[in-house]
C-alpha positions as CSV (number, residue, x, y, z in Angstrom):
1,M,131.9,50.8,186.9
2,T,129.4,52.1,189.2
3,E,128.9,55.9,189.0
4,Y,130.2,56.3,192.2
5,E,133.2,54.8,191.1
6,I,133.2,57.4,187.9
7,Q,133.0,60.2,190.0
8,Q,136.0,58.8,192.5
9,I,137.4,58.4,189.3
10,H,137.2,62.3,188.2
11,E,138.2,63.5,191.8
12,A,141.2,61.6,191.7
13,A,142.3,63.5,187.9
14,K,141.0,66.8,189.5
15,L,143.3,66.0,192.6
16,L,146.0,65.2,190.3
17,T,145.4,68.8,187.9
18,R,145.2,71.1,191.1
19,D,148.6,70.8,192.2
20,L,151.2,69.5,189.5
21,R,154.0,69.4,192.1
22,A,152.6,67.5,194.2
23,T,154.3,63.8,195.1
24,M,151.7,61.4,195.2
25,T,152.0,57.4,194.6
26,V,149.2,55.5,193.3
27,S,148.3,54.1,196.4
28,E,147.7,57.3,197.6
29,L,145.5,58.5,195.4
30,A,143.7,55.6,195.5
31,Q,142.8,56.0,199.7
32,K,142.4,59.6,199.1
33,V,139.3,58.8,196.7
34,R,138.4,55.7,198.6
35,L,139.0,52.8,195.8
36,P,141.3,50.4,195.5
37,V,144.3,50.8,193.3
38,R,143.0,48.5,191.0
39,K,139.6,50.3,190.0
40,L,141.4,53.7,190.1
41,Q,143.9,52.1,187.0
42,E,141.0,50.0,185.3
43,G,139.1,53.7,185.3
44,F,141.7,55.7,184.4
45,R,142.7,53.6,181.5
46,K,138.1,53.1,180.8
47,E,137.6,57.3,181.3
48,F,140.6,58.9,179.9
49,N,142.1,55.9,177.8
50,K,145.8,56.8,179.4
51,T,147.2,55.5,183.3
52,V,147.3,57.2,186.0
53,Y,150.7,58.0,185.1
54,N,150.4,59.3,181.7
55,Y,147.3,61.3,182.7
56,L,149.5,63.6,185.0
57,L,152.6,64.0,182.3
58,E,150.1,65.2,180.1
59,E,148.3,67.9,182.5
60,R,151.8,68.3,183.1
61,M,152.3,69.2,179.5
62,I,149.5,71.2,178.4
63,K,150.0,73.1,181.7
64,A,153.8,73.3,180.6
65,K,152.9,75.1,177.1
66,E,150.6,77.4,178.5
67,M,153.4,78.4,180.7
68,L,156.0,78.9,178.2
69,L,153.4,80.9,175.7
70,A,153.4,83.3,178.4
71,H,157.7,83.4,178.2
72,R,157.9,81.7,181.5
73,P,161.7,80.4,181.5
74,V,162.4,76.6,181.0
75,K,163.6,76.5,184.2
76,Y,160.8,78.1,186.2
77,V,158.1,75.9,184.2
78,A,160.1,72.8,185.0
79,R,159.6,73.5,188.8
80,K,155.9,74.2,188.6
81,V,154.7,71.1,186.5
82,G,156.4,69.1,189.3
83,Y,160.2,68.8,188.1
84,V,162.3,68.4,191.4
85,G,165.7,68.3,192.2
86,A,169.0,69.0,190.9
87,N,167.9,67.9,186.7
88,A,164.5,68.9,187.1
89,E,165.2,71.2,184.0
90,T,167.0,68.3,182.4
91,N,164.5,65.9,183.1
92,F,161.9,68.5,181.7
93,I,163.5,69.2,178.8
94,K,163.7,65.5,177.6
95,A,160.0,64.4,179.0
96,F,158.9,67.5,177.0
97,H,161.0,66.2,174.2
98,K,159.6,62.8,174.4
99,R,156.1,64.2,173.9
100,F,156.2,66.6,171.3
101,Q,159.9,65.8,169.7
102,V,160.9,69.4,169.9
103,T,162.5,70.9,172.7
104,P,160.6,73.8,175.0
105,M,163.0,76.4,173.3
106,Q,161.8,74.7,169.9
107,W,158.5,74.7,170.3
108,T,158.5,78.4,171.9
109,R,160.3,79.2,168.9
110,Q,157.8,77.6,166.5
111,Q,155.0,78.9,168.3
112,K,156.4,82.5,167.3
113,K,156.7,82.3,164.0
114,V,152.9,80.9,163.9
115,V,151.8,84.2,165.5
């Protein structure tokens, strides 16, 4: 990969994390950073060891943990990190559980015990 391509990969990562609620396809993201879709996908794997989707999901979960620690309600957190629609809260809880093997509420309770 060229230095320019690596810079564009990191720019794409910034775009994803700037607004976790944005619904952008990989193709749209590639257009924004002026890279072919394949280069973007390969670049994410090389630079972050993740797919574009998994990178976004991980960033959402990091932000979610921050907000949960700040005592934000689960429904609020779900919407702020990009889960929308009638099942937003349920889908967020499922994704959180899949990633951390506990629900957001269980995780929050565990953190209170640690402190």
